[in-house]
PAPA-701985 format. One record per residue (C-alpha): residue number from 1; x, y, z. Coordinates in pm, 1 decimal, decimal comma. Example, Ala and Ser with C-alpha at 12.3 -4.5 7.8 and 13.67 -1.06 7.14 Angstrom:
<atoms>
ATOM 1 1230,0 -450,0 780,0
ATOM 2 1367,0 -106,0 714,0
</atoms>
This chain:
<atoms>
ATOM 1 5312,5 -4100,3 -782,0
ATOM 2 5010,5 -4328,7 -762,2
ATOM 3 4880,9 -4145,6 -455,6
ATOM 4 4928,1 -3803,4 -612,5
ATOM 5 4719,9 -3907,6 -913,6
ATOM 6 4442,3 -4067,8 -707,5
ATOM 7 4086,1 -3971,8 -800,4
ATOM 8 3954,9 -3972,1 -443,3
ATOM 9 3936,6 -3590,1 -411,8
ATOM 10 3725,9 -3571,4 -730,3
ATOM 11 3465,4 -3806,2 -577,8
ATOM 12 3405,0 -3554,9 -298,0
ATOM 13 3302,9 -3288,4 -549,9
ATOM 14 2978,0 -3464,5 -640,2
ATOM 15 2780,8 -3349,8 -333,2
ATOM 16 2905,2 -2994,6 -388,4
ATOM 17 2775,9 -3003,2 -744,9
ATOM 18 2436,6 -3121,5 -621,8
ATOM 19 2420,9 -2834,7 -372,4
ATOM 20 2511,2 -2584,6 -641,3
ATOM 21 2241,6 -2724,9 -866,0
ATOM 22 1987,1 -2688,6 -588,5
ATOM 23 2081,2 -2321,3 -550,4
ATOM 24 2029,1 -2103,0 -245,1
ATOM 25 1705,6 -2126,3 -49,7
ATOM 26 1473,3 -1846,3 -164,2
ATOM 27 1351,9 -1585,9 82,3
ATOM 28 992,7 -1616,3 201,3
ATOM 29 787,6 -1299,7 145,9
ATOM 30 535,7 -1207,4 415,3
ATOM 31 298,2 -913,9 357,0
ATOM 32 163,4 -711,3 651,4
ATOM 33 -190,1 -598,5 561,4
ATOM 34 -417,1 -320,5 689,2
ATOM 35 -690,6 -581,6 729,5
ATOM 36 -484,8 -677,6 1038,3
ATOM 37 -345,4 -994,7 890,8
ATOM 38 -21,5 -1138,7 760,4
ATOM 39 -16,4 -1302,5 418,1
ATOM 40 71,9 -1583,0 452,9
ATOM 41 -17,6 -1622,3 818,8
ATOM 42 132,7 -1972,5 835,2
ATOM 43 439,4 -2096,2 651,3
ATOM 44 744,3 -2322,3 677,2
ATOM 45 1105,5 -2205,6 693,0
ATOM 46 1445,7 -2361,0 747,3
ATOM 47 1729,0 -2249,9 979,0
ATOM 48 1922,1 -1970,9 808,7
ATOM 49 1641,7 -1887,0 563,6
ATOM 50 1549,5 -1522,1 497,2
ATOM 51 1203,0 -1380,6 567,3
ATOM 52 1124,9 -1073,7 354,9
ATOM 53 860,1 -864,2 533,2
ATOM 54 667,4 -608,1 323,4
ATOM 55 425,6 -352,7 471,8
ATOM 56 160,7 -368,5 200,1
ATOM 57 -75,1 -130,3 380,4
ATOM 58 -94,2 234,8 481,2
ATOM 59 -69,2 176,9 857,6
ATOM 60 251,6 102,7 1044,7
ATOM 61 324,2 -266,5 1102,7
ATOM 62 611,5 -488,2 1210,3
ATOM 63 694,8 -859,8 1235,3
ATOM 64 792,9 -991,1 1577,8
ATOM 65 881,2 -1352,3 1665,3
ATOM 66 989,6 -1353,8 2027,4
ATOM 67 1083,2 -1720,7 2061,1
ATOM 68 1313,4 -1706,9 1757,1
ATOM 69 1458,6 -1372,8 1864,9
ATOM 70 1387,1 -1202,4 1531,0
ATOM 71 1192,6 -884,2 1455,4
ATOM 72 1176,7 -608,4 1196,2
ATOM 73 1182,4 -238,6 1266,4
ATOM 74 849,9 -53,6 1266,8
ATOM 75 765,3 -35,1 894,9
ATOM 76 572,2 249,5 731,8
ATOM 77 340,9 181,8 437,8
ATOM 78 541,4 41,1 146,4
ATOM 79 854,8 -25,5 353,2
ATOM 80 1018,1 -368,3 360,5
ATOM 81 1289,2 -545,9 554,9
ATOM 82 1458,2 -887,7 545,7
ATOM 83 1529,2 -1084,2 862,7
ATOM 84 1694,1 -1425,8 894,1
ATOM 85 1588,4 -1736,2 1086,2
ATOM 86 1870,7 -1823,2 1328,1
ATOM 87 2098,1 -2107,4 1211,1
ATOM 88 2043,4 -2289,1 1539,6
ATOM 89 1660,5 -2262,8 1533,7
ATOM 90 1510,4 -2590,6 1655,8
ATOM 91 1232,1 -2759,1 1454,2
ATOM 92 885,5 -2666,6 1578,2
ATOM 93 610,0 -2405,9 1557,9
ATOM 94 675,3 -2043,7 1655,0
ATOM 95 419,3 -1764,5 1682,4
ATOM 96 478,6 -1419,8 1530,9
ATOM 97 270,2 -1101,2 1552,8
ATOM 98 254,6 -724,6 1496,0
ATOM 99 341,9 -520,7 1806,1
ATOM 100 143,4 -206,1 1709,2
ATOM 101 -114,5 -153,1 1988,7
ATOM 102 -439,5 -330,9 1904,9
ATOM 103 -312,8 -511,5 1595,1
ATOM 104 -240,6 -848,2 1755,0
ATOM 105 -573,2 -826,1 1939,1
ATOM 106 -735,5 -766,8 1600,0
ATOM 107 -594,1 -1095,3 1469,1
ATOM 108 -257,9 -987,1 1326,3
ATOM 109 -55,2 -1292,7 1417,9
ATOM 110 61,4 -1615,8 1259,1
ATOM 111 278,6 -1925,9 1285,5
ATOM 112 612,6 -2016,5 1128,9
ATOM 113 707,1 -2385,0 1136,7
ATOM 114 1082,2 -2452,1 1137,6
ATOM 115 1170,1 -2765,2 938,5
ATOM 116 1495,3 -2926,5 834,4
ATOM 117 1669,5 -2786,5 527,1
ATOM 118 1511,4 -2918,6 209,4
ATOM 119 1176,5 -3000,3 371,9
ATOM 120 999,8 -2676,1 277,7
ATOM 121 863,8 -2645,2 -75,3
ATOM 122 761,5 -2283,6 -139,1
ATOM 123 760,3 -2337,7 -515,6
ATOM 124 433,5 -2532,0 -478,1
ATOM 125 258,7 -2198,1 -428,1
ATOM 126 305,5 -2126,7 -800,3
ATOM 127 33,1 -2377,2 -897,5
ATOM 128 -263,2 -2148,6 -810,3
ATOM 129 -109,2 -1875,6 -1025,3
ATOM 130 -112,8 -2110,9 -1324,6
ATOM 131 -477,2 -2195,5 -1256,5
ATOM 132 -559,6 -1825,7 -1237,6
ATOM 133 -388,5 -1769,8 -1570,9
ATOM 134 -597,8 -2047,8 -1726,6
ATOM 135 -916,0 -1896,7 -1579,3
ATOM 136 -824,9 -1551,4 -1705,4
ATOM 137 -779,5 -1688,9 -2056,0
ATOM 138 -1139,1 -1807,5 -2071,8
ATOM 139 -1371,4 -1570,8 -2253,9
ATOM 140 -1707,0 -1568,0 -2429,6
ATOM 141 -1962,2 -1331,7 -2573,1
ATOM 142 -2101,5 -1093,8 -2312,0
ATOM 143 -2389,2 -848,7 -2294,8
ATOM 144 -2231,4 -502,8 -2320,3
ATOM 145 -2542,9 -342,7 -2168,8
ATOM 146 -2484,0 -508,8 -1832,9
ATOM 147 -2298,0 -310,5 -1562,2
ATOM 148 -2014,9 -507,9 -1403,7
ATOM 149 -1968,2 -437,0 -1031,8
ATOM 150 -1619,0 -465,0 -884,4
ATOM 151 -1573,9 -428,7 -507,1
ATOM 152 -1250,3 -299,7 -353,4
ATOM 153 -1203,5 -462,6 -11,1
ATOM 154 -979,8 -408,7 291,8
ATOM 155 -853,8 -763,7 246,6
ATOM 156 -653,6 -591,9 -30,5
ATOM 157 -842,1 -774,9 -301,8
ATOM 158 -1084,9 -690,8 -578,0
ATOM 159 -1403,0 -897,1 -599,9
ATOM 160 -1410,6 -1032,4 -863,9
ATOM 161 -1038,7 -1025,7 -943,9
ATOM 162 -1092,1 -1178,4 -1288,8
ATOM 163 -1376,8 -1110,3 -1529,4
ATOM 164 -1466,9 -1078,1 -1895,7
ATOM 165 -1622,6 -766,5 -2048,4
ATOM 166 -1708,9 -622,3 -2387,6
ATOM 167 -1591,5 -301,3 -2559,6
ATOM 168 -1801,4 -10,0 -2437,0
ATOM 169 -1920,1 -190,7 -2121,7
ATOM 170 -1949,7 -8,0 -1788,1
ATOM 171 -1755,8 -109,2 -1476,2
ATOM 172 -1893,1 12,4 -1142,2
ATOM 173 -1618,2 23,8 -878,0
ATOM 174 -1737,0 30,2 -513,2
ATOM 175 -1512,2 69,1 -207,4
ATOM 176 -1668,6 -162,0 53,4
ATOM 177 -1380,0 -121,5 300,1
ATOM 178 -1266,2 139,0 552,3
ATOM 179 -936,4 215,6 375,9
ATOM 180 -904,9 428,2 63,0
ATOM 181 -885,4 238,6 -267,3
ATOM 182 -895,8 310,1 -640,1
ATOM 183 -912,1 111,6 -965,7
ATOM 184 -652,9 174,0 -1237,7
ATOM 185 -593,5 27,6 -1586,6
ATOM 186 -271,2 177,1 -1723,6
ATOM 187 -308,2 22,3 -2069,2
ATOM 188 -622,5 223,9 -2138,7
ATOM 189 -548,6 530,5 -1927,3
ATOM 190 -850,5 456,3 -1706,2
ATOM 191 -865,8 528,5 -1333,3
ATOM 192 -1119,9 614,1 -1068,3
ATOM 193 -1052,1 885,4 -815,5
ATOM 194 -935,1 773,4 -470,3
ATOM 195 -1252,0 629,7 -317,4
ATOM 196 -1335,7 660,4 51,0
ATOM 197 -1549,6 404,9 231,4
ATOM 198 -1881,4 332,5 51,0
ATOM 199 -1800,2 561,9 -243,3
ATOM 200 -1833,7 437,8 -601,5
ATOM 201 -1747,5 545,5 -955,4
ATOM 202 -1826,1 418,8 -1304,6
ATOM 203 -1564,8 359,6 -1574,7
ATOM 204 -1637,1 296,5 -1942,6
ATOM 205 -1426,9 41,0 -2132,5
ATOM 206 -1304,4 199,8 -2458,3
ATOM 207 -1517,5 97,3 -2757,8
ATOM 208 -1212,3 39,1 -2978,4
ATOM 209 -1042,4 -231,4 -2770,7
ATOM 210 -1005,5 -563,7 -2950,7
ATOM 211 -1159,8 -890,4 -2829,7
ATOM 212 -895,0 -1121,1 -2689,9
ATOM 213 -703,5 -837,7 -2523,5
ATOM 214 -616,3 -893,2 -2158,7
ATOM 215 -518,7 -609,4 -1922,8
ATOM 216 -422,2 -580,2 -1557,5
ATOM 217 -614,7 -356,8 -1317,1
ATOM 218 -484,7 -264,0 -973,3
ATOM 219 -513,4 -32,5 -672,1
ATOM 220 -251,1 243,8 -679,3
ATOM 221 -252,5 310,9 -302,3
ATOM 222 108,4 251,2 -188,5
ATOM 223 162,4 -113,2 -100,0
ATOM 224 -180,4 -238,9 -209,7
ATOM 225 -80,9 -380,8 -549,0
ATOM 226 227,1 -539,0 -391,4
ATOM 227 -5,7 -715,3 -146,3
ATOM 228 -200,7 -864,8 -436,4
ATOM 229 -469,5 -600,9 -498,7
ATOM 230 -483,3 -647,5 -872,1
ATOM 231 -671,8 -850,6 -1127,8
ATOM 232 -721,0 -934,4 -1493,5
ATOM 233 -983,8 -808,9 -1738,3
ATOM 234 -1028,1 -1000,4 -2064,0
ATOM 235 -1213,8 -847,5 -2360,8
ATOM 236 -1467,6 -1061,3 -2546,3
ATOM 237 -1708,8 -1005,1 -2834,5
ATOM 238 -2027,0 -822,5 -2742,9
ATOM 239 -2314,9 -1069,1 -2751,3
ATOM 240 -2659,6 -1138,6 -2621,4
ATOM 241 -2736,0 -1160,5 -2253,1
ATOM 242 -2804,3 -1533,1 -2280,7
ATOM 243 -2450,6 -1588,9 -2412,3
ATOM 244 -2308,2 -1403,3 -2115,0
ATOM 245 -2505,9 -1625,8 -1878,2
ATOM 246 -2277,7 -1915,3 -1971,6
ATOM 247 -2000,2 -1764,4 -1759,9
ATOM 248 -2075,1 -1663,2 -1401,3
ATOM 249 -1742,6 -1480,2 -1372,5
ATOM 250 -1802,6 -1262,5 -1676,4
ATOM 251 -2124,9 -1100,7 -1552,0
ATOM 252 -2163,4 -1132,9 -1175,9
ATOM 253 -2485,9 -929,0 -1166,5
ATOM 254 -2683,0 -1086,0 -1450,6
ATOM 255 -2892,9 -1324,0 -1236,3
ATOM 256 -3218,0 -1166,8 -1111,6
ATOM 257 -3159,5 -1035,3 -760,2
ATOM 258 -3503,6 -1156,1 -657,6
ATOM 259 -3417,1 -1520,2 -740,6
ATOM 260 -3064,8 -1585,6 -617,7
ATOM 261 -2785,3 -1412,9 -428,3
ATOM 262 -2430,3 -1381,9 -558,3
ATOM 263 -2351,2 -1702,3 -368,9
ATOM 264 -2642,0 -1886,9 -529,5
ATOM 265 -2869,3 -1865,4 -221,5
ATOM 266 -3239,9 -1880,7 -305,9
ATOM 267 -3399,1 -1544,0 -228,3
ATOM 268 -3762,2 -1441,5 -195,7
ATOM 269 -3892,2 -1149,0 -397,2
ATOM 270 -3926,9 -935,2 -81,6
ATOM 271 -3610,6 -1047,2 98,5
ATOM 272 -3461,8 -771,8 317,9
ATOM 273 -3088,5 -723,3 262,8
ATOM 274 -2888,6 -641,4 576,2
ATOM 275 -2513,6 -570,5 567,2
ATOM 276 -2290,3 -649,4 867,6
ATOM 277 -2019,3 -383,3 862,8
ATOM 278 -1672,8 -374,9 1018,2
ATOM 279 -1760,9 -34,5 1162,4
ATOM 280 -1961,9 -236,2 1416,3
ATOM 281 -2291,4 -137,0 1257,6
ATOM 282 -2573,0 -309,8 1072,4
ATOM 283 -2704,5 -140,5 762,0
ATOM 284 -2992,1 -83,5 800,0
ATOM 285 -3001,6 -106,9 1178,3
ATOM 286 -3379,1 -47,0 1198,0
ATOM 287 -3638,5 -190,2 963,6
ATOM 288 -3987,5 -336,7 941,2
ATOM 289 -4061,8 -693,4 836,4
ATOM 290 -4355,3 -931,7 815,0
ATOM 291 -4397,9 -1275,0 975,9
ATOM 292 -4217,7 -1530,8 760,3
ATOM 293 -4026,2 -1266,6 563,8
ATOM 294 -3676,7 -1356,1 451,1
ATOM 295 -3361,8 -1176,4 573,3
ATOM 296 -3054,8 -1178,1 345,6
ATOM 297 -2743,9 -1112,1 556,4
ATOM 298 -2421,0 -1014,7 375,5
ATOM 299 -2073,7 -947,6 515,0
ATOM 300 -1882,8 -698,2 294,1
ATOM 301 -1603,1 -653,4 550,8
ATOM 302 -1306,7 -858,7 672,3
ATOM 303 -1425,9 -949,0 1024,9
ATOM 304 -1663,7 -1234,5 1111,6
ATOM 305 -2021,7 -1130,6 1200,2
ATOM 306 -2363,6 -1283,7 1261,8
ATOM 307 -2723,1 -1190,1 1353,7
ATOM 308 -2891,3 -1321,3 1667,4
ATOM 309 -3249,3 -1262,1 1794,4
ATOM 310 -3288,2 -1411,2 2140,6
ATOM 311 -3670,0 -1388,8 2152,1
ATOM 312 -3698,9 -1606,9 1842,4
ATOM 313 -3402,8 -1834,8 1924,7
ATOM 314 -3274,1 -1728,0 1586,0
ATOM 315 -2903,8 -1739,7 1496,5
ATOM 316 -2773,4 -1684,2 1144,3
ATOM 317 -2446,2 -1855,2 1225,2
ATOM 318 -2106,4 -1692,2 1174,2
ATOM 319 -2040,2 -1553,6 826,1
ATOM 320 -1691,6 -1460,4 713,5
ATOM 321 -1566,1 -1195,4 475,2
ATOM 322 -1771,5 -1191,8 154,4
ATOM 323 -2007,8 -1463,5 276,4
ATOM 324 -2388,1 -1453,7 297,3
ATOM 325 -2668,3 -1617,5 492,8
ATOM 326 -3046,5 -1637,5 447,6
ATOM 327 -3302,6 -1700,9 720,4
ATOM 328 -3671,8 -1634,3 782,9
ATOM 329 -3859,8 -1448,3 1052,8
ATOM 330 -4082,5 -1699,4 1234,1
ATOM 331 -4439,1 -1718,9 1100,2
ATOM 332 -4571,8 -1713,9 1457,0
ATOM 333 -4450,2 -1366,7 1555,5
ATOM 334 -4721,4 -1109,9 1629,6
ATOM 335 -4772,0 -792,7 1430,5
ATOM 336 -4664,6 -493,7 1640,1
ATOM 337 -4383,0 -678,5 1818,1
ATOM 338 -4042,6 -508,4 1832,5
ATOM 339 -3729,7 -714,0 1889,2
ATOM 340 -3359,1 -643,9 1911,6
ATOM 341 -3104,6 -818,3 1692,8
ATOM 342 -2729,6 -808,0 1747,9
ATOM 343 -2394,0 -955,4 1651,7
ATOM 344 -2281,4 -1215,6 1904,4
ATOM 345 -1910,5 -1200,6 1816,3
ATOM 346 -1731,5 -1100,5 2140,7
ATOM 347 -1712,4 -721,7 2171,4
ATOM 348 -1929,4 -641,4 1868,9
ATOM 349 -2260,2 -595,2 2052,3
ATOM 350 -2085,4 -386,1 2317,0
ATOM 351 -1944,4 -167,0 2038,0
ATOM 352 -2293,2 -85,4 1911,1
ATOM 353 -2361,5 -364,8 1660,7
ATOM 354 -2732,2 -388,9 1743,5
ATOM 355 -3058,1 -309,2 1567,2
ATOM 356 -3436,0 -330,9 1585,1
ATOM 357 -3694,5 -520,6 1379,9
ATOM 358 -4057,6 -407,6 1395,7
ATOM 359 -4316,0 -665,6 1285,6
ATOM 360 -4584,8 -529,5 1050,8
ATOM 361 -4843,1 -662,4 806,6
ATOM 362 -4704,5 -815,7 487,7
ATOM 363 -4822,0 -533,6 257,1
ATOM 364 -4670,0 -270,5 484,7
ATOM 365 -4340,9 -464,4 498,6
ATOM 366 -4322,4 -484,3 119,2
ATOM 367 -4361,7 -108,3 86,7
ATOM 368 -4103,1 -45,0 358,1
ATOM 369 -3854,2 -282,7 197,1
ATOM 370 -3879,3 -97,0 -131,9
ATOM 371 -3796,1 230,6 40,6
ATOM 372 -3526,6 97,6 275,3
ATOM 373 -3167,7 192,6 181,5
ATOM 374 -2921,0 -96,5 172,9
ATOM 375 -2556,6 -145,0 260,5
ATOM 376 -2357,4 176,4 231,9
ATOM 377 -2666,2 396,7 192,1
ATOM 378 -2795,8 281,2 528,3
ATOM 379 -2480,1 325,2 734,9
ATOM 380 -2637,4 631,1 896,0
ATOM 381 -2991,0 537,6 992,2
ATOM 382 -3261,2 805,9 1035,8
ATOM 383 -3256,7 745,7 1409,9
ATOM 384 -2882,4 797,7 1419,3
ATOM 385 -2916,5 1119,3 1218,7
ATOM 386 -3175,2 1245,7 1463,2
ATOM 387 -2946,1 1170,6 1754,4
ATOM 388 -2660,8 1353,7 1585,2
ATOM 389 -2877,9 1659,4 1526,0
ATOM 390 -2985,2 1659,3 1889,4
ATOM 391 -2624,8 1635,9 2010,3
ATOM 392 -2514,9 1910,6 1773,9
ATOM 393 -2785,7 2140,9 1901,7
ATOM 394 -2658,7 2102,5 2258,8
ATOM 395 -2363,0 2340,3 2286,5
ATOM 396 -2247,6 2175,6 2609,6
ATOM 397 -2211,9 1816,7 2485,7
ATOM 398 -2103,7 1643,1 2165,8
ATOM 399 -2028,5 1281,9 2077,8
ATOM 400 -1750,9 1133,5 1864,6
ATOM 401 -1721,9 769,5 1760,8
ATOM 402 -1403,3 605,9 1634,5
ATOM 403 -1427,1 319,5 1387,7
ATOM 404 -1157,6 134,6 1196,1
ATOM 405 -1015,3 366,5 1057,8
ATOM 406 -1221,7 687,7 1073,3
ATOM 407 -1399,8 928,8 1302,3
ATOM 408 -1776,9 972,5 1295,7
ATOM 409 -1846,2 1255,4 1247,5
ATOM 410 -1543,6 1411,0 1077,3
ATOM 411 -1671,7 1763,1 1148,0
ATOM 412 -1767,5 1901,9 1489,3
ATOM 413 -1890,9 2245,2 1596,6
ATOM 414 -1892,8 2370,7 1957,3
ATOM 415 -1930,7 2702,7 2136,4
ATOM 416 -1623,8 2916,0 2206,9
ATOM 417 -1499,6 2989,5 2561,1
ATOM 418 -1749,7 2742,0 2706,0
ATOM 419 -1706,5 2414,7 2893,1
ATOM 420 -1808,5 2143,7 2645,1
ATOM 421 -1813,5 1772,2 2724,8
ATOM 422 -1694,6 1552,9 2440,0
ATOM 423 -1782,3 1183,9 2471,6
ATOM 424 -1547,0 963,2 2270,2
ATOM 425 -1646,7 600,5 2202,7
ATOM 426 -1424,9 342,8 2032,8
ATOM 427 -1663,8 137,2 1819,4
ATOM 428 -1381,0 -42,6 1638,9
ATOM 429 -1154,3 -334,8 1720,0
ATOM 430 -825,6 -142,0 1714,4
ATOM 431 -702,2 95,3 1981,3
ATOM 432 -776,2 463,3 1915,6
ATOM 433 -761,9 799,6 2088,3
ATOM 434 -885,9 1154,0 2024,2
ATOM 435 -632,8 1439,7 2012,2
ATOM 436 -691,5 1804,9 1921,6
ATOM 437 -382,3 1940,9 1751,2
ATOM 438 -190,4 2229,3 1915,6
ATOM 439 -394,8 2199,2 2237,0
ATOM 440 -376,6 1990,3 2553,2
ATOM 441 -703,3 1816,8 2463,9
ATOM 442 -647,0 1440,3 2437,3
ATOM 443 -803,4 1118,8 2562,4
ATOM 444 -620,2 812,6 2682,2
ATOM 445 -578,1 520,9 2441,0
ATOM 446 -917,4 346,2 2416,6
ATOM 447 -963,2 -25,7 2355,8
ATOM 448 -1251,0 -151,4 2140,8
ATOM 449 -1582,7 -78,1 2313,9
ATOM 450 -1434,3 174,1 2560,5
ATOM 451 -1578,9 522,1 2608,2
ATOM 452 -1455,2 833,3 2787,3
ATOM 453 -1550,9 1196,3 2844,0
ATOM 454 -1331,4 1505,1 2830,1
ATOM 455 -1424,1 1866,3 2903,6
ATOM 456 -1280,4 2125,2 2665,0
ATOM 457 -1286,6 2502,8 2664,4
ATOM 458 -1128,1 2656,3 2356,2
ATOM 459 -1114,8 3001,1 2197,0
ATOM 460 -1281,8 3059,8 1862,7
ATOM 461 -1103,3 2906,4 1565,1
ATOM 462 -1071,1 2594,6 1353,2
ATOM 463 -882,8 2295,6 1492,3
ATOM 464 -784,7 1952,0 1363,2
ATOM 465 -851,9 1640,2 1568,7
ATOM 466 -688,2 1305,6 1493,3
ATOM 467 -592,8 961,4 1625,4
ATOM 468 -231,0 949,5 1741,5
ATOM 469 -186,9 570,7 1703,7
ATOM 470 100,8 526,8 1454,7
ATOM 471 -27,3 519,7 1098,1
ATOM 472 -391,9 598,9 1176,0
ATOM 473 -379,3 970,1 1096,6
ATOM 474 -182,9 895,7 778,8
ATOM 475 -467,2 663,1 675,4
ATOM 476 -715,9 952,1 708,6
ATOM 477 -826,3 929,9 1071,3
ATOM 478 -873,6 1300,3 1139,0
ATOM 479 -1145,6 1563,7 1140,8
ATOM 480 -1219,8 1933,3 1182,5
ATOM 481 -1338,7 2102,1 1503,7
ATOM 482 -1496,2 2444,8 1453,8
ATOM 483 -1520,0 2661,4 1766,4
ATOM 484 -1737,3 2971,6 1728,8
</atoms>
């Protein structure tokens, strides 16, 4: 009887209770982004843990870890799938990547570190969210006459993602990426149209909203909000401009552009602003400058870029997404000199990321700077336009350039029943091709920097050309070919 009533079996229940209290290990969510990145790109997992993969973009993506023997199916935009780390996975680092052609080469890869059960601590990631909540709660009087600029980026983020504004204030939304984006506030019934690359639209905050209100804004493109493309807008009392200056986040444009950049860099009055674009172009790509004049280089894209001038031994240094750099043209350069500048990142110069600086007198440079378009306005330089007109006027030859993710131009016109040579150049980092629907006209798959020629002879009519790489046409990579 003593043995039957022994308490030994009850002592064994204690570890089980501890395990129950700990609960099951949560799945790790990994977002596949159209900026050709995974978020997170490095994380820890334990044997038997689930990995929840979400395609937060518009292109097709997958998750492939060869050494662990796990992979998702090919996921369309918005699709998701859960895979499980094998129970017998040995501790160590394992590389994963996207198998869509060109995506891994564009940087879409990462590392999962397998650790013993209980070693990973994913809940620590919640701390930044609390800090963001505290930052969003901060508010102060702002100048309602100031226009607040919000950039939509292909990193699937808004910049800024948190800001303070006043009733009746204007928000200017600019798409600085290659993908389509919009800006939506459900609480107020506000939304921009779907913005293509370099397009912008103004929204007016309702005048009857109450100070202290906080609303969420987001991008409604499928998968973008899920990838984190959202932010918080807090309403404050309208006040004087000097009150707004107390908070840099509330009015990102209030500092005089001639004095400082958005990153606090000291700028000269006549600094020339040059944007390094992920379309493998500088904007502007041709400009005049004076000896000693300052160049303000900005990177509105997701790739790393720089500016190099060999003749002057000048190198801006690498600048990442959203970063800036300032440097000066040497005082010793001679007026009348013409030099080439380029991006030294491997493959970028070969893809056409070059430009020309002409040295002129200081007064001439100041006048030219005032008339020089910047950023998006300068994507197509006058020289490029002239070249396009010349190509269009030649019925026997046209040129098409692929960028990530678009064709330039998106409309072509050629002569009917005539041999026409089409030169297709891939100026992007992803793989692309050129296919004319319902015909046998198609190029091979082109890597970044590659170029090819095809001869076409088509009857009169209107045709659609597109890129056949999975997901690219769905993201808008198509155009119209008119044959007449």
